[in-house]
C-alpha positions in Angstrom: 0.0 0.0 0.0 2.9 2.4 0.8 4.6 1.8 -2.5 1.3 2.2 -4.5 0.4 5.4 -2.6 3.8 7.0 -3.0 3.8 6.2 -6.7 0.4 7.8 -7.0 1.4 10.8 -4.9 4.2 11.6 -7.3 1.7 11.5 -10.2 -0.9 13.7 -8.5 1.6 16.1 -6.8 4.7 16.2 -9.0 6.1 19.0 -6.9 4.9 17.8 -3.5 6.4 19.6 -0.5 7.2 18.1 2.9 3.7 18.9 4.2 2.1 16.7 1.5 4.5 13.9 2.1 3.9 14.1 5.9 0.1 14.0 5.3 0.5 10.8 3.3 2.8 9.2 5.9 0.4 10.1 8.7 -2.5 8.5 6.8 -0.4 5.3 6.1 0.5 5.1 9.8 -3.2 5.4 10.9 -4.2 2.7 8.4 -1.5 0.4 9.6 -2.3 1.0 13.3 -6.1 0.4 12.8 -5.4 -2.8 10.7 -7.3 -1.7 7.6 -4.4 -2.1 5.1 -6.1 -5.0 3.3 -9.3 -3.0 3.1 -7.6 -0.2 1.3 -6.0 -2.7 -1.1 -9.4 -4.4 -1.8 -10.9 -0.9 -2.6 -8.0 -0.1 -4.9 -8.4 -3.5 -6.6 -12.1 -2.9 -7.3 -11.4 0.6 -8.6 -8.7 -0.8 -10.9 -11.2 -3.4 -12.2 -13.7 -0.7 -13.0 -11.0 1.3 -14.8 -10.1 -1.8 -16.9 -13.7 -2.7 -17.7 -14.5 1.0 -18.5 -17.2 1.1 -15.7 -17.8 4.5 -14.4 -17.1 4.9 -10.7 -18.0 7.5 -8.2 -17.1 7.5 -4.5 -19.2 9.4 -2.0 -18.8 10.5 1.6 -15.8 10.9 3.9 -13.6 8.7 1.8 -12.8 11.8 -0.3 -10.7 13.1 2.7 -8.0 10.4 2.2 -4.9 11.4 0.2 -4.2 7.7 0.0 -7.4 7.0 -2.0 -6.8 10.1 -4.1 -3.3 8.9 -4.9 -4.7 5.4 -5.8 -7.3 6.9 -8.2 -10.2 5.7 -6.1 -11.3 9.3 -5.5 -10.9 12.2 -7.8 -11.2 15.3 -5.4 -7.9 16.7 -4.0 -8.5 16.5 -0.2 -5.8 19.2 0.4 -7.3 21.7 -2.0 -10.7 21.2 -0.5 -9.5 21.1 3.2 -11.1 17.7 3.9 -10.3 16.3 7.3 -8.9 12.7 7.3 -10.0 12.0 10.9 -13.7 12.2 9.7 -12.9 9.1 7.6 -10.5 7.2 9.9 -8.5 7.7 13.1 -6.6 5.5 15.5 -9.5 5.2 18.0 -12.0 4.0 15.3 -12.7 0.3 15.6 -15.2 -0.2 12.7 -13.9 -0.1 9.1 -14.1 3.2 7.3 -16.8 3.6 4.6 -15.9 3.8 0.9 -19.3 4.0 -0.8 -19.0 3.3 -4.5 -21.5 4.5 -7.1 -21.7 2.3 -10.2 -23.9 2.4 -13.3 -27.0 0.5 -12.4 -26.7 -1.7 -15.5 -23.2 -2.8 -14.6 -23.4 -3.3 -10.8 -23.7 -7.1 -11.2 -20.4 -7.1 -13.1 -18.6 -5.6 -10.2 -20.2 -8.0 -7.7 -19.4 -10.9 -9.9 -15.7 -9.8 -10.2 -15.4 -9.5 -6.4 -16.9 -13.0 -6.0 -14.5 -14.5 -8.6 -11.5 -12.7 -7.1 -12.1 -13.4 -3.4 -14.2 -16.5 -3.6 -17.9 -17.2 -4.1 -18.0 -18.6 -0.6 -16.6 -15.3 0.8 -18.8 -12.8 -0.9 -22.6 -12.1 -0.3 -25.1 -9.4 -0.7 -26.8 -8.2 2.5 -30.4 -8.8 3.4 -32.8 -6.0 4.5 -36.1 -6.4 6.3 -39.1 -4.4 5.4 -41.0 -3.6 8.6 -44.6 -2.7 9.2 -45.3 1.0 9.6 -48.4 2.4 11.1 -50.5 2.3 7.9 -49.3 -1.1 6.7 -50.0 -2.6 10.2 -53.5 -1.3 10.0 -54.2 -2.6 6.6 -52.6 -6.0 7.2 -54.4 -6.4 10.6 -57.7 -5.4 9.0 -57.2 -8.1 6.3 -56.4 -10.7 9.1 -59.5 -9.7 11.1 -61.7 -10.2 8.0 -62.7 -6.5 7.8 -63.7 -5.1 4.4 -60.6 -3.5 2.8 -62.4 -0.1 2.5 -63.0 0.0 6.3 -59.3 -0.6 7.2 -58.1 1.7 4.5 -60.4 4.5 5.8 -58.7 4.2 9.2 -55.2 4.0 7.7 -55.8 7.2 5.7 -56.3 9.2 8.9 -52.7 8.4 10.0 -50.6 11.6 9.3 -48.1 11.3 6.4 -45.0 12.3 8.4 -41.7 10.3 8.8 -41.4 7.8 11.8 -45.1 8.1 12.5 -46.5 5.6 15.0 -50.1 4.7 15.9 -49.6 6.2 19.4 -48.5 9.5 17.8 -51.2 9.3 15.2 -53.9 9.1 17.9 -52.4 12.2 19.5 -52.1 14.2 16.3 -55.3 13.2 14.4 -58.5 14.1 16.2 -60.6 12.2 13.6 -58.6 9.0 14.3 -58.9 9.5 18.0 -62.7 10.0 17.7 -63.1 6.8 15.7 -61.0 4.9 18.3 -63.2 6.1 21.1 -66.6 5.6 19.4 -66.2 2.5 17.2 -65.3 -0.8 19.0 -64.2 -2.4 15.7 -61.8 0.4 15.0 -60.5 0.3 18.6 -59.8 -3.4 18.2 -58.1 -2.8 14.9 -55.8 -0.2 16.2 -55.0 -2.0 19.5 -54.1 -5.2 17.5 -52.1 -3.2 14.9 -50.0 -1.5 17.6 -48.6 -4.9 18.6 -47.5 -5.5 15.0 -45.8 -2.1 14.4 -42.1 -2.6 13.6 -42.4 -6.3 13.0 -40.4 -7.6 10.0 -42.9 -8.1 7.2 -40.7 -9.3 4.3 -37.1 -9.7 3.4 -35.3 -8.3 0.3 -31.8 -7.6 -0.9 -30.1 -4.4 0.3 -29.8 -1.9 -2.6 -26.0 -1.5 -2.1 -24.6 -3.6 0.7 -22.0 -6.4 -0.1 -20.0 -8.2 2.5 -16.5 -9.7 1.8 -14.8 -12.1 4.2 -11.3 -13.5 4.7 -12.8 -16.9 5.6 -15.9 -18.7 4.2 -18.9 -16.6 5.2 -20.8 -19.7 6.4 -18.4 -19.8 9.3 -19.6 -16.4 10.5 -23.2 -15.7 9.3 -26.2 -17.7 8.1 -26.7 -17.4 4.3 -29.6 -17.9 1.9 -30.0 -18.0 -1.8 -31.9 -15.2 -3.4 -35.6 -15.9 -3.9 -35.0 -15.5 -7.6 -32.0 -16.6 -9.6 -29.9 -19.6 -10.5 -28.0 -22.0 -8.2 -24.8 -20.1 -8.8 -26.1 -16.6 -7.9 -24.5 -14.6 -5.1 -26.1 -15.6 -1.7 -27.6 -13.2 0.8 -26.7 -12.9 4.5 -29.5 -13.6 6.9 -28.2 -10.8 9.1 -29.0 -7.2 8.2 -26.5 -4.4 7.7 -26.1 -3.4 11.3 -25.6 -6.9 12.6 -23.1 -7.7 9.8 -21.0 -4.7 11.0 -21.4 -5.7 14.6 -19.8 -9.1 14.2 -16.8 -7.5 12.4 -17.4 -8.4 8.8 -16.3 -6.1 6.1 -19.2 -4.5 4.3 -19.0 -2.3 1.2 -21.6 -0.2 -0.6 -22.0 -0.8 -4.4 -24.9 1.5 -5.3 -26.3 1.2 -8.8 -27.1 4.7 -10.2 -29.2 5.3 -13.3 -27.5 8.7 -13.6 -24.1 7.1 -14.1 -25.6 4.8 -16.8 -27.0 7.9 -18.6 -23.6 9.7 -18.4 -21.8 6.7 -19.7 -24.2 6.3 -22.6 -23.9 10.0 -23.4 -20.1 9.8 -23.6 -20.4 6.7 -25.9 -22.9 8.5 -28.2 -20.8 11.7 -28.4 -17.6 9.7 -29.1 -19.4 7.7 -31.8 -21.2 10.5 -33.5 -18.8 13.5 -33.0 -15.4 11.7 -32.6 -14.9 13.6 -29.3 -13.8 11.7 -26.1 -15.0 13.4 -22.9 -13.1 12.8 -19.7 -15.6 13.7 -16.9 -12.7 14.2 -14.4 -11.1 16.8 -16.7 -14.2 19.0 -17.3 -13.4 22.7 -16.5 -15.2 24.3 -13.6 -17.1 27.6 -14.2 -18.7 26.8 -17.5 -21.2 29.7 -18.0 -23.8 27.8 -20.0 -23.9 25.0 -17.5 -24.5 27.3 -14.6 -27.1 29.3 -16.6 -29.0 26.1 -17.2 -28.8 25.1 -13.5 -29.9 28.5 -12.4 -33.1 28.2 -14.4 -33.9 25.1 -12.5 -33.4 22.8 -15.5 -32.0 20.0 -13.4 -34.0 17.0 -14.7 -31.7 14.0 -14.6 -29.0 15.7 -12.6 -28.1 13.6 -9.5 -29.4 15.1 -6.2 -30.6 18.3 -7.9 -34.0 17.0 -9.3 -36.5 17.5 -6.5 -38.9 20.5 -6.5 -37.4 21.9 -3.3 -33.8 21.6 -4.7 -34.9 23.3 -7.9 -36.3 26.2 -6.0 -33.1 26.5 -3.9 -30.8 26.4 -6.9 -32.9 29.1 -8.7 -32.4 31.2 -5.6 -28.7 30.5 -5.3 -27.9 31.0 -9.0 -24.6 29.1 -8.6 -21.5 29.9 -10.6 -19.0 27.3 -9.2 -19.0 23.6 -8.3 -18.1 24.7 -4.7 -21.5 26.4 -4.4 -23.2 23.3 -5.8 -21.5 21.2 -3.2 -22.5 23.5 -0.4 -26.2 23.5 -1.6 -26.3 19.7 -1.7 -24.8 19.6 1.8 -27.3 22.1 3.2 -30.3 20.4 1.6 -31.0 17.9 4.4 -32.9 18.0 7.7 -31.1 20.4 10.2 -29.0 22.6 8.0 -31.8 23.2 5.5 -33.0 26.2 7.5 -29.7 28.0 6.5 -30.2 27.7 2.7 -31.8 31.2 2.6 -29.0 32.8 4.6 -26.4 31.1 2.4 -28.0 32.3 -0.9 -28.5 35.9 0.4 -24.9 36.1 1.6 -23.7 34.8 -1.8 -25.4 37.7 -3.6 -24.6 40.3 -1.0 -21.3 39.8 0.8 -22.2 42.5 3.3 -24.7 40.0 4.8 -21.9 37.5 5.7 -21.8 37.0 9.4 -19.5 34.8 11.5 -20.5 33.3 14.9 -17.0 34.5 15.9 -14.5 36.6 14.0 -11.8 33.9 14.4 -14.1 31.5 12.3 -13.6 33.6 9.2 -10.8 31.4 7.9 -12.9 28.3 8.3 -16.2 29.7 7.1 -15.1 32.1 4.3 -15.8 29.4 1.6 -19.4 29.1 2.7 -20.2 32.8 3.3 -20.2 32.5 7.1 -22.6 29.5 7.3 -21.4 26.3 8.9 -22.2 23.8 6.1 -19.8 20.9 6.3 -19.0 18.4 9.1 -15.3 19.1 8.4 -15.9 22.7 9.4 -17.4 21.4 12.7 -14.2 19.5 13.3 -11.9 22.4 12.5 -14.0 24.7 14.8 -13.7 22.3 17.7 -10.0 22.1 17.1 -9.6 25.9 16.9 -11.8 26.9 19.9 -11.6 23.9 22.2 -8.1 22.6 21.4 -9.5 19.2 20.5 -7.4 16.7 18.6 -9.3 16.0 15.4 -9.9 12.4 16.3 -11.6 13.5 19.6 -13.6 16.2 17.8 -14.9 13.4 15.5 -16.8 11.9 18.4 -18.7 15.1 18.9 -19.2 15.4 15.1 -20.7 11.9 15.0 -23.1 12.6 17.9 -24.2 15.8 16.1 -24.8 14.0 12.8 -27.2 11.6 14.5 
């Protein structure tokens, strides 16, 4: 791993100074101390296969903070130029494997899984099971069916359950006066709800996780029960009978291979352009700041653009009117529960720098890139380091608690 990383570093940073070399050595030391050297080599091997097979590959999340993965051509964002904090990805006190989440064209995901199985052994690779559980509405409808109620009666009750995330029947009775009234006045509805409450959260069916794949050094059957997929031939990749959390708890290496239709579309577009125009497009060499691209995005023409398609995101991008990839990254990071309330402040400060405000003047260096708004988890780590004197690995514990 050291030799591969140093060779890649010379390619990515031909004039690397001592600070860059020290960062690489620090990361290599952490990887060795945590015992994840083989994991990095497996990730590199999969990335190399994708390159050979001309399968588009994207890597999401905190893995972009590793200069090792950047040197190995697993990631394509310079972690030094973007001030990404390695400790968010891996540090010496972390016991579980770091996450390298790979995005793959959805029509070629099976090729990658098949390669991994052939390389590391069909008895050592499996997809991960996921269990669909009964929510409030499903529990009502299934219970109504079991009790012999007409579907329309059970459905009428289910429709009174509010459409909000993590809704339970107890909360529904508190928040829906109509549902509470039926519960009090109609014995049949009362029986339906009381029975359904006992079924909430119970596993209803099993399916294959959209991304999760587990790889083991020894035959998987020695560590986890397996099953064949409900559909498929005898030689198809098996599925664990433990879900993602339990697979991680017993120490097995899990990886995410997520099939994305957007990458399939991008790959087809590149093929068509090369075939019809004779022009080869390297997505990693596209220039930032193309005026026509940002004009299109600012109009809200984002159909087919990964993570920018929803109506709410379209409204936000029209308000922002971005003119750099950095602003797009900030918007995607802000567009989630919690920081979403700061989108307006970010957009206003972008267009009128006099509105930029810092929680403290000493944070200007950390928050300049996001117009005074705390956007990234890396900024939280750097703030804890600057104000509280935390080591970055200790700051990551607070960052993880905040993110939950």
